[in-house]
N, C-alpha and C positions, 0 to 999 in steps of 0.2 A: 504494499499500499504506500502510495506517495505520501511523504512527510507533510507537504504543503496542504494536502487534503485532510490529513488527520488533524493538523493544526486548525484548519478551517472548521472542522467539526468540533474541536475544543472550544473555539471562539463561540460557536453556535450554542453549545450546551451552557457555556459560561453566561451568555445573554439571557437564555431561558431561566437559569437558576437566579440570576439577579432580579429578573422580572417577577418571578414567583415568590422569592423571599422578601423583596423590597418593592412591591407594586406601585407604591406612591412616589418612589424616587426614580427607579429605572422603568419608566412607563413605555419605553419603546423596545424593551427587551424580548417582546413576543416575536420580534422579527428573526430570532434565532431558528425558529421552526421553519421559516421560509428558506433560510440558508441550507437546512437539512434537506429540504425538497430539491433544491438545485444540485446538491452533492449526490442525492440518490438518482436524479435524472442522469447525471454524467456517468455514474458507475454502471447503471443498468444499460446505458447506451454503449459503453466500452465493452461490457461483458457480452452483450448480444451481437455486437459488431465483430468481436473476436471469434465467437462460437458459431455464428450463422444461425439462421432459423429457417430450416427447409422442410422439416417434417414434424409430426406430432410429438415424436420423442424428444426433439430439441426443446419444445416448449415445456413438456413435462420435466426435463432435466433442469431447466431454468427455474420452474417453480419449486423443485426439490431443494436447489441450492439456497433460494430465498427463504423458504419455510424452515429449512434446517437451521438457518441463522437466526431466525426470529422466534418460532414457536416454542422451543423448549424453556427459554427464559420468560417469555411472555405468558405462557400458561401457568407457570409456577407463580409469577407475580399475581395473576388474577386470583388464583385460589387463596393464596396466603393473605392478600390484601382483604379479601372478602372475610376471612376468618378474624383478622385484626379490627375490622369495621365493627363486627358483632361483639368483640371483646371490649372495645374501647369507646364506642359511640353509643349513645341512648337509642332506643328502638324507634324513636321519631325520625332518625336519619336512615333507617334500614331500607325503606322502600325505595328511595331514589338510588342508593347504593346497589341494591339488588337489581334494579331496572338496568342501570349502566354496566353492572358486572356481566349481565347476560349480553348486552350490546358488545361489551369488550371481548367476551368469549367468542362471539361470532365475527369479530372484527368489523363491526358496523356501528360502533358507538358514535361516529360522526353523523350517521343518518338518524340515530336516536336524538341526538342533540338538535339537529335540524327540525325534527318533528315537534319536539318539546318547545323549542324557541318560537315556533310559529303557532303554537296551541294557546288560545287566549287564556285559558284557565290553568295551563301547565307550564307557563314561562318561567316560573320560579324554579322548576326542576333543573333547567339549563343555566340558571344564573350563578354568578360567581359567588353569591352569599350562600349557596348550598354547600354543605360539607359533603363533597362527592369525591371519593378517592380514585374514581375512574374517569374523571372528566378529561384528563389529559390524553387518554387513549384515542381521542378523535383523530389525532395525527397519524397514529399507527393504522387506524382504519383507512385514512386516505392513502397511505403508502402502500398497504397491501392491496387495495383496490386498483391502484396504479400498476402494481406488479402483475395483476391478473390481465391487465390490458396491454402492457407495453410490448410483450412479444409479437402481437398482431400488428402493432404500429411499425416495428422493425421488420416484420415480414414484408410489409408494404414498401418500406424505404429501400429494401434490397433491390427492388425493380428500378430504382434510380442508380444509374451506373457510375455517375461521377460524384466526387465530393462537393463540387459546386451545387449540383442539383440537390443533393441531400441537405446541405447548408441552407439553401434557399427554402426548401420545404419546411425545415424545422424552425427557421426564422418566421416564416408566414404563420405557422402554428403557434409560435410564441406570441406574436404580436396580435393576432386575432384572439387568442385565449386571454391575453392580458386586457384587451379592450372589453371583452365580454365580462371578465372578473370585475373590472372597475365600474362597470355599468349597471350591474345587478345588485340587488339587495345584499348589503355587506355581510350580514349575519349568515345569510343562506350561502353566498359565495365562499365564505371563510371555510365552511366545513364540507363543501361539495367537491368531490374528487375531479370531475370533469372541468370545473371551473378553476381548479388549482393545477391542472395539467400544464398550463403555460410555464410554470415554474420548474417543473421537471423538464419541460421542453427547453428551457433556458439552459439546462445541464447538457441536453443533446447538442445544443448550439455550441457550447464550449468544445465539445468532442469534434464535431464536424468542422468547425472553424480551425481547430488545430490541424486536422487532416488536410484542409485546404491550403493552410500556410505551409505545411510540410511539402505538399505537392508543388507549390509555387517555388519553394527553395530548391527542390530537385530540378525543376526546369531551369532555374537560374544557374545551378552548378553545371548542368549539362551544356548550357550555352556559354559556359566559362565567363560569366559576368563578373566583374570585379566589384565586390560589395564595399571596397574601402575608399570609394571616391565620394564620401559624403561631403556635406557643406561645413562640417565642423560643429554644427548645432543639431545634434541628434540626442534625444532623450533616451536613456537606457531602459530596456525592458524592465529591469529590477526596480527603477524609480517609479515606472508606471504601476507595477504591481504593488508597491508600497503605498501609492496613493489610493489605489483600489481598496486596499486594506483599511486605510484611514476612513474611507466612506463608511465602512462597517461600524466604525466607532460612533457613528451617530446613534447607535443603539444605546449609548451611555447618557445621551441628552436627558436631563431630568424634567423636561417638559414634553407634552404630547406633540408629535410631528404628524401632520396630516398624512394618513396611510395611502392616499391617492398618488402621492409622489414618493414617499419614502419607501413604500414596499417595492415598486418597480426598481428604484435606485439601488436598494440593497440586494434585490434579486439579480440584477444585471452585474453589479459589482462582484457578487460571489461567482457568477459564471465566468467573469472576465478574470478573476484570480485563478480559477481552475485552468482556464485557457492559457494563461501566461506561463504556468509551469515553473514558478519561481524557485530558485535554489539558494538565493542569497538574502532574501528579505528576512530580517531578523525575527519578526513575528511568526513567519511561516516556517521557521526551523526551530522553534522553542520546544525544548524537551517536555516542559511542564504542559503546554498546550497540546503537544502530541500525545502524551499519556491521557490527558483529559478526553482527547478525542478517542482513544482506545477504549475508554470506560464509558463513553457518552451514552450508549444504549442502555446500560444498566442504570446510570445516573438518572437518565430521563425517566424510566419506569419507576424508580424507587422514590425520587425526590418529592413528587406530588403526594402520595399517600402519607409520607412522614409529615409534610406540611398540614395536610387535612386532619390527621389524627392528633398531632402533638403540639402544633405551634400556636402560641397565643400572642399577645401584644408586647410581651416583655423582651428585653434584649437577651436574657438568659435562655428563653425558649428558642429564639432565633439561632443562637450559638449552638445550643443542644441539637437542633434540627439539622443545621448544616453539617456538624460533625457526624451525627448519626447517618445521614445520607451518604456521606463519603466512606464511612466505615463499612456499611452494609454493601455499597457498590464495589468497593475494592475487594471485599472478601468474596462476593458472588462472581466477580469477574475472574478472579484467579482460580477459585475452587470449583466453579460450576460452568461459567460461560466458555472459558477456554478449554475446559475438559470435554464438554459435550460436542464442541466443534471437531474433535478428533474422532468421533464415533463414525462408524460405517452406516450404510443405508438401513440395515436390519435393526441396529442398535438405536438409531435416530427414531425409527418408526415405533419401536417398543417404548422408548422414553416419552414420545409425544402421546401415544396411546394411553400410557399410565397417567399422564398428567391430565388428559381429558377425563379419564375415569375419576381421578382425584377432584377435578373441578365439578363434575356432576354430583359427586357425593357431598361436597361442601355446600353446593347449591341446594341440594335436598335437605341436608342436615340443618342448615341455618334457617330453613323455612318450617321445619317440622318438629325439631327437638327443643325441649324447654331448657336444655343445658345452656343455650345462648342467651336466654332471657335475662336482662340486667335486674338486679335487686337494689331497690332504694328503700330508705326509711319510709314508713307509712305515710307520714306527712308529705314527703316529696313525691311519693307514688300517686297520692291523691291529686297533687298539682299537675303532674304529668298526664294523668288520665282525663282530668277535667279540661285541660287545654287541648289535648288531642281530640276530644269531642267537639271542639269548635271547628274542625276541619272537615271537608275541604273548603266549604263556603256556607254562608249563613242560611241559604235555602235548604241545605241538607238536614238541619236540626230545628229550624223555625218554619213550620209548614204554614201556608197561608190559610185563613179561615175559609176562604171561598175558592172554588175552582174556576178557572177561566172558561167562559162561554164561547170565546172566539180567540183562535191562535193562528189561524192561517193568514199569510201575507204573501200572496203568490209572486208579486213583483220582486220581493227580496229573495224568495226561493229561486226564481229564474236568474237572478244576477249572482247567486252563490254566496250571498252575504252571511256572516256569522251574526245571528240576531235572535231576539226573543220578543214575541208580541203577545199581548194579552188584553182582553176586554173582560171585566168582571160582570157578574149578574147585577141587574139594576138594583140601586139601593132605595133608600126611603125618602131622599130629599130631591131637590131640583137642580143642584149644581152639577156641572160636568167638569171632570178633572183629567189632565193628561200628564203623563211623566215621560220625558224624553232624555236621552244620553247614552252613555256606554255602560259598562257593567255595574256602575254604582246606582243605576236604576233598579236592578235586581237587589242590590245591597240595601237600599233605603226605602224602597216603594211600600213594603208591607207595613212598616212602622209609621210611615206618613199616612197611609190609608186608614190605619186603626184609629188615628186621632180624630177622624171625621165621623166615626161611629155611624157608618152607613148613611150619613146625611149627604148623599150625592145621587144623581140620576144615572150618570155614566162615568165610569173610571177605567181608563186604559193606560197601558204603558208600552213603549217600544225602546228596546236596547239594541243598538247596532255597534259592532266592534269599531273602534278607532273613530267614533263619532262623539261630538260635544254638544250637539243640539242647536248651537247658534254661531259656530265658526268651524273651519276645518284647517288642518295643516297639510303637510305633504303626503299623508298616508294615502294609499292607492284608492281607497273607496270613500275617502272623507267628503268630497265634494257631492258625489252622487247620493251618499246616505243622507246628507244634509237636505238635498232636494226632496227626497222621500219624506223626511220629517215635516218640511214646509207643506208639502201636499197633504199630509195627514192632518196637520192643524187647519189647513184650508177647508178640507172637506168636513171635519167634525166640529170646528169652532168651539173648542172648550172654554169654559168660563175661567178656569185656572190652568196655568201651565207651569209645571216644574221642569227645570233644566238641571239635571243632577249628573255630573261627570267627574271622573278622575282626570285631571288634565295632564298632558304630557309636557316635557321640557320645551316643546316649541312655543308654548305661551310665554316662556321666559326669555325669548330671543331679544337682543338689544332693540331699543326703540330709537331709530335714527331720525325720524321726523314725526312728531306727534300729529301733525296735520294730515300726514299722508300714510300713516302706518296701516298696511293692508289688512292686518288681523283685526285692528280696531274697527276699520271700515267694514269688514265682514260682520263683526258683532253688532254694529249699529244697523247695518242693512237688514240683517236677519231678524233683529229684535223689532225694527220698525215694521217689518212684514207681519211678525206675529201680533204686534199690538193692533193691527186691523181686525183681528179675529178673537181676541181674548180680553178679559177684563183685568187679569192680574198675572204677572209673571214672577216666579221665584227662582233665583239662580244660585246655585251652590258655589261658594267661594273656594279658592284653591286650598286644599288640606295640606298639612305637613307631608313632606316626602318620606314615606316609610320604607323600610328595607324589605325586599323580598325575602321569603323564608322566615318571616319574623317569629312566628310560633316556635319553629324548630330552633332558631337561635336563642329565643328566650328560654326554652327548656334546657338548652345546652348550658346556659348560665345558671339556671335553677339547680341542675344536677352537678355541675362541675365548678362554676365560679359564682356562687351566690353572693359573695361579698361585692362583686362588680355589677350587680343587677341595676343599680341606679344609673349606670353609665348608658343604659339603653334608652332612657328618656331623651327627648330632643331638646336641644337649646333653642329657645325662642328667637334669640338674636340671629343665629345661623339660619333658622327657617325663614324668618323675615327677610333676611338678606338674599336667600336663595330665590324667593318669590317676588323680589322687588319689582322687576319688570312686569311680571304677570299681574301683580296687584295695581300697578300703575295703569295697565290696559283696562282693568276692571273699573278703575276710577274714571276712565274716559268713556264709559258706556253712557249713551244718551237714551234715557228711557223714562217715560212718565208713569208707566205701569209696573215697574220692576222693583224688586227687593232682593238684594244679595244677602243670603244668610250664610253665616260662618259657623260650621260644626266645630272648628278647632278650638273655639273659646271654652267649650266645655271640658276640654282635656288640659287646659292651661293651669299650671300651679306653680308659683314661685319661679317664674321665668323659664319653666320647662313644659313641653307638651308631653303629658304622661302617655306611655305606650302599654302600660299594664296597671291593673288595679292593685294597689299595694296590700289591701286587706284580703281580698279574695284570691289574689295571685292569678287572675285571668288576664290573658293578652287581649289587647284592644284591637290588634291587627292580625289578620291571618297570613298565611304563607303567600298569597297572591296580592298582598297589600290592599285588601278590602277590609272594612271595619267588621269585627266579629259582633255576635249577638249582644254581649255585655256592653260593647262600645256603642252600638246603635241605641240600645236602651237608654244609655247615658244622654243621648241626643233627643230623647222623647220630649223633654220640656220645650225645646225649640220647635219641634213638629206640632206640639199641642197649641203653642202660642200662635203659630202660622194658621193652623186649622180653626181656632176660635176667631181669629181676625177675619178669616175668609167667610166663615158662616154668619158673622155679625155684619159685615159690610157689603158682601157681594150677593146680588140677587139675580137669579137667571131669568 
């Protein structure tokens, strides 16, 4: 193995480690994974170019070599990590780790991540706040899926007879792939193998560019050209390689750099370094980096479970986790990884088979045997069980008093929207009420409706994903869903309209011109439209930004760090500062019939927004950053005041 490539591997894993151990400082270290993809692309291209791909046996031989390298260590890691998850984490973290351990077992955890990240009520599973010891296996999933594809790519490239044609083909593949990657939803593209293919292809480019240059050199030698007739101003290849390595050091910059340009820059810099084949660049012949590159696969697999299971906010825990990562990695590398790579075909298959059996038995045991169940003190166990009962969402444990008499909304079905529509049975009054917004409609609707005590003639709600009821951001369905809500209001002309939404960070974008701010204009235009048909509009103010997976994090503190529980409450100054632009926009709303109601005030105490009840020890926020039943109950006085005011002042 080339020393410069091993040093490049060492740099890549070093960036990843810095990013995961110190995410608030080394915010660009995630690009180390991109460097790994480039290296893999180059190595696979070199192997397949040297061995040729002409028959099925060649493809199977390639697969065997790759899986022999990856699977014995990988399957050991999956089984042992799942065991430690059940030994060291509370059972409230088990479901997400079981889910992702299965994805890891089948090398498709990147696809599981994509599914969860785009599932409205399951986004918390894929969030960084989740203690998920398998989340980093997404990159192994991408790599293995690439390995399954790459022999067929090179089978096709063999029909191109010259290095010029091959270089042109992979360059086109790289540039088109990069354009697609940068143009598509970032979270989806990040985990999808076909959209990552351009980075592997950048590694192909390094190989075929080198072949192209070597062919040119041969032609010059045959033509007996004199290469010493330079102008005297020629930059040496080693200086160029050093500059390319320096570009990679942008990963150390402690402020976030726009991925739209830093990712391509680092990717192409890594490919260029491989192409240069530098032998004198000091960084690329470092023995320390070379050894770090040798153990990089083990380090990558080991470091994240160590962080997930053992790391806290203290310096001591950081040092402990760093040391433990390297101790485990070095031992595994020398006593296990290097040894199984010496196995023949039969021994390798037997080892992998035994590891699969081991994984299956661990998967079964952790799901069915009481041995793994954690034991808490009775008081702590009660807190755990009562908070787990608040999951997954308020509608699971607070059932509505009435069933919907109308739920069909064909227009939304036809458009494939994620929505929930309901019209309740006729009440005993004359008022008509409508509730519009995103999932906070489901979160708050029943408690609001209860305060009216059936004193309405018509009550209906509509929740549409990524909709806010009176403005939209860049979400794909935002504008169209807003049009649907406007039409619903126009057709039904409710007396009272509630706009209840959890707002995204787009509400908080800078206000460059108060007179021309497009979001404020949207708000005022849509509210003016609603005012033509309704008598009163109630708008939910921005709530504090809660953390995803809050119940699980809260229970983690209850069971492991009870002395630090108070740190989970939110500082009012920080919350107000975060929502400064959003609240300024709300202040610019022009509406004669509107009232903005703020639920945050009921949780405010001594400069903190409380996130749990100190007496009952029940969380106010669930894992999906919706309010729990106890939290919504705490808001009932506000809903009661609104309901009483409506019934006293509005006549239909």
